[in-house]
C-alpha positions as CSV (number, residue, x, y, z in Angstrom):
1,M,161.6,136.6,244.4
2,R,160.5,134.4,241.6
3,T,157.4,133.1,243.4
4,K,156.0,131.6,240.1
5,A,159.0,129.2,239.9
6,L,156.4,127.0,241.6
7,I,156.2,124.0,239.4
8,L,152.6,124.6,238.3
9,S,153.0,122.1,235.5
10,A,152.8,119.4,238.2
11,F,149.2,120.5,238.7
12,V,148.2,120.6,235.1
13,G,146.5,117.3,235.0
14,A,144.7,117.6,238.3
15,L,143.5,121.2,237.9
16,G,142.8,121.1,234.1
17,I,145.1,124.0,233.3
18,A,146.6,124.2,229.9
19,G,150.3,125.1,229.4
20,A,153.3,124.8,231.7
21,S,153.3,128.6,232.3
22,A,149.7,128.7,233.6
23,Q,149.0,130.5,236.8
24,V,147.0,129.1,239.7
25,Y,144.5,131.3,241.6
26,S,142.8,129.3,244.2
27,V,142.3,129.4,248.0
28,N,143.2,125.7,248.1
29,A,145.6,124.6,245.4
30,V,145.3,120.8,245.2
31,G,147.2,118.7,242.7
32,Y,150.1,116.3,242.3
33,V,153.9,116.1,241.8
34,N,155.6,113.3,240.1
35,K,159.0,112.3,241.4
36,S,161.4,109.7,240.1
37,I,163.3,107.9,242.8
38,P,166.5,106.4,241.5
39,Q,168.1,103.1,242.6
40,G,170.1,103.4,245.7
41,F,170.0,106.3,248.1
42,S,168.5,109.8,247.5
43,I,167.2,112.6,249.7
44,V,163.5,113.2,249.0
45,A,160.8,115.4,250.4
46,N,157.0,115.3,250.5
47,P,156.0,118.6,248.7
48,L,152.3,118.5,249.5
49,N,150.0,118.1,252.5
50,N,148.2,114.8,252.3
51,G,146.0,114.6,255.4
52,D,148.1,113.6,258.3
53,N,151.1,113.0,256.0
54,K,151.3,109.3,257.0
55,V,154.0,107.5,255.0
56,S,151.4,104.9,253.8
57,D,149.3,107.7,252.3
58,V,152.2,109.9,251.0
59,F,153.8,107.0,249.0
60,G,150.6,105.4,247.9
61,A,149.9,101.7,247.4
62,N,152.7,99.4,246.4
63,P,155.5,101.9,246.1
64,G,158.1,99.2,245.6
65,S,161.2,98.2,247.6
66,L,161.6,101.4,249.5
67,T,163.1,102.2,252.9
68,V,162.7,105.6,254.4
69,Y,165.2,107.1,256.8
70,T,164.1,110.1,258.8
71,F,166.5,112.0,261.0
72,G,165.8,113.6,264.4
73,D,167.2,114.2,267.8
74,A,167.6,110.4,268.4
75,G,169.3,109.8,265.1
76,F,167.8,107.9,262.2
77,S,164.4,106.1,262.2
78,I,164.1,103.3,259.6
79,N,160.8,102.4,257.9
80,S,160.7,99.8,255.1
81,F,157.9,98.8,252.8
82,D,157.4,95.0,252.6
83,T,156.5,94.1,249.1
84,D,155.2,90.6,250.1
85,F,152.8,91.9,252.7
86,E,152.3,95.2,251.0
87,E,152.7,97.3,254.1
88,W,155.2,99.5,255.9
89,D,156.9,98.7,259.2
90,N,155.2,101.8,260.5
91,G,152.6,103.1,258.1
92,D,151.5,105.8,260.6
93,A,155.0,107.5,260.6
94,T,154.8,111.0,259.1
95,V,156.8,112.8,256.5
96,A,155.5,116.4,256.4
97,P,156.3,119.2,253.9
98,G,159.5,121.0,255.0
99,E,161.1,117.8,256.2
100,G,163.6,115.8,254.2
101,F,164.5,112.1,254.4
102,F,166.7,109.5,252.8
103,V,165.0,106.9,250.6
104,L,166.8,103.7,249.7
105,N,165.3,102.2,246.5
106,S,166.4,98.5,246.6
107,G,164.5,97.7,243.4
108,D,166.0,97.0,239.9
109,A,165.0,100.3,238.5
110,A,163.9,103.8,239.3
111,V,160.5,104.2,241.0
112,N,158.0,106.9,240.0
113,I,156.1,108.3,243.0
114,T,153.1,110.6,242.6
115,F,152.7,112.9,245.6
116,V,149.1,114.1,245.9
117,G,147.8,116.8,248.2
118,E,147.4,120.5,249.0
119,V,150.0,123.2,248.6
120,P,150.9,124.6,252.0
121,Q,150.0,128.3,252.1
122,G,150.0,131.2,254.5
123,D,152.6,132.0,257.1
124,L,154.9,129.0,257.1
125,S,157.7,128.2,259.6
126,N,160.4,125.5,259.4
127,A,162.6,125.1,262.4
128,L,166.4,124.9,261.7
129,P,168.2,123.5,264.8
130,Q,171.8,124.1,265.6
131,G,173.9,121.3,264.0
132,F,172.6,118.9,261.4
133,S,169.1,118.5,260.2
134,I,167.4,117.4,256.9
135,R,165.1,119.9,255.4
136,S,163.2,120.9,252.2
137,S,161.1,123.7,250.9
138,Q,157.6,123.6,252.5
139,V,156.1,124.5,249.1
140,P,156.6,122.7,245.7
141,Q,158.9,125.3,244.3
142,A,162.3,125.0,242.7
143,G,165.0,127.7,242.6
144,E,167.9,129.2,244.4
145,L,167.7,128.4,248.1
146,Q,168.2,131.9,249.4
147,G,167.2,134.1,246.6
148,D,164.1,132.3,245.4
149,L,163.0,130.3,248.4
150,G,163.9,132.7,251.2
151,F,166.3,130.4,253.1
152,P,167.9,132.3,256.0
153,V,171.7,132.6,256.2
154,S,171.9,134.0,259.8
155,G,173.1,130.6,261.0
156,A,176.0,130.5,258.6
157,P,174.6,127.4,257.0
158,T,176.3,124.7,255.0
159,I,174.1,122.8,252.6
160,Y,174.7,119.2,251.5
161,Q,172.8,117.9,248.5
162,F,173.1,114.2,247.6
163,A,172.9,112.8,244.1
164,D,174.5,110.0,242.2
165,G,176.2,108.7,245.3
166,A,178.0,111.9,246.1
167,Y,177.5,115.2,248.0
168,K,177.5,118.7,246.5
169,I,178.5,121.1,249.3
170,S,177.6,124.8,249.5
171,S,178.7,127.0,252.4
172,Y,177.7,130.5,253.3
173,D,180.5,132.8,254.4
174,A,179.1,135.2,257.1
175,D,182.1,137.5,256.8
176,F,181.9,138.0,253.1
177,E,178.1,137.5,253.0
178,E,178.2,135.2,250.1
179,W,178.0,131.5,249.1
180,D,181.0,129.7,247.8
181,S,178.5,127.9,245.5
182,V,174.9,129.1,245.3
183,P,172.7,126.1,246.1
184,S,169.6,125.5,244.0
185,V,167.1,122.8,244.8
186,G,164.3,121.0,242.9
187,V,160.8,120.2,243.8
188,A,160.5,117.3,246.3
189,E,164.3,117.5,247.0
190,G,165.6,117.2,250.5
191,F,169.0,118.3,251.7
192,W,171.2,118.4,254.8
193,V,171.6,121.6,256.7
194,L,174.5,122.3,259.1
195,N,173.7,125.4,261.1
196,A,176.1,127.2,263.5
197,S,173.1,128.5,265.4
198,A,169.4,127.6,265.6
199,G,167.0,129.6,263.4
200,S,163.7,129.4,261.5
201,W,163.0,129.3,257.7
202,D,159.9,131.5,257.6
203,R,157.9,132.3,254.5
204,S,154.5,133.9,253.7
205,F,153.3,132.0,250.6
206,S,150.2,132.1,248.4
207,T,149.7,130.6,244.9
208,S,147.7,133.8,244.0
209,E,150.7,136.1,244.5
C-alpha cells in the first residue's frame, strides 16, 4: 500500500518541511489542507481533526455563501452560512474525518477553504451501513480506494463520485472480484457508498510508517 501517497505537501508550510516528497515523522502530525470548492454542488470531506470538528471551526471565519448538507438515518440536514450575520444556522454541527457531505457554493466563484488540524492516526474505524451513506478517507491521503486506502469490498459496494454536475459510478463485482472501473479519490473528497451489507472501513495508520 502506498502509504506515502499522503499529501504531505499540504503540510509543508505548517511544518516547515522543504519539498513535496518530504516525509513526516511525528507523534502528532499537525498541518493544513487547501481545498477549492467550486460553484454549485460538490461532495467534500474534512481531512483533519480540528477539536470537536464543529462546522464553524472547520470552515473558518467568513467561508462565503456555503450550505452544508450532511446525510444520516433521518435524511439530509441542511446548514447554511449567513454572510450578513457571519454565522452558521448551527455552528455546533460536526463534520468529522471519515464523513462526507455535500457543499453548495452559491457564490460567484470557487471558494478556497483551508482545513487545519491533526492527522488521525492509530487504529481507525469508519462504519459503512447497509444501503447509502456518504464517506471519505479518515486520513488526508489520495489514491485508489481499495488498493491504496484499504476500502473493504465485502459489502459489494458501488461508489458514486460527484463532479461537474455529474456522477462517476464504480461497482465491485463480488463474483469476478473486480471493479468495473477502479475508483480513485482525492484528499478532502467525499463520495456516496451503496453497500449490500453493513461493514467497517478499518485502517491502522501512522505518518511514521
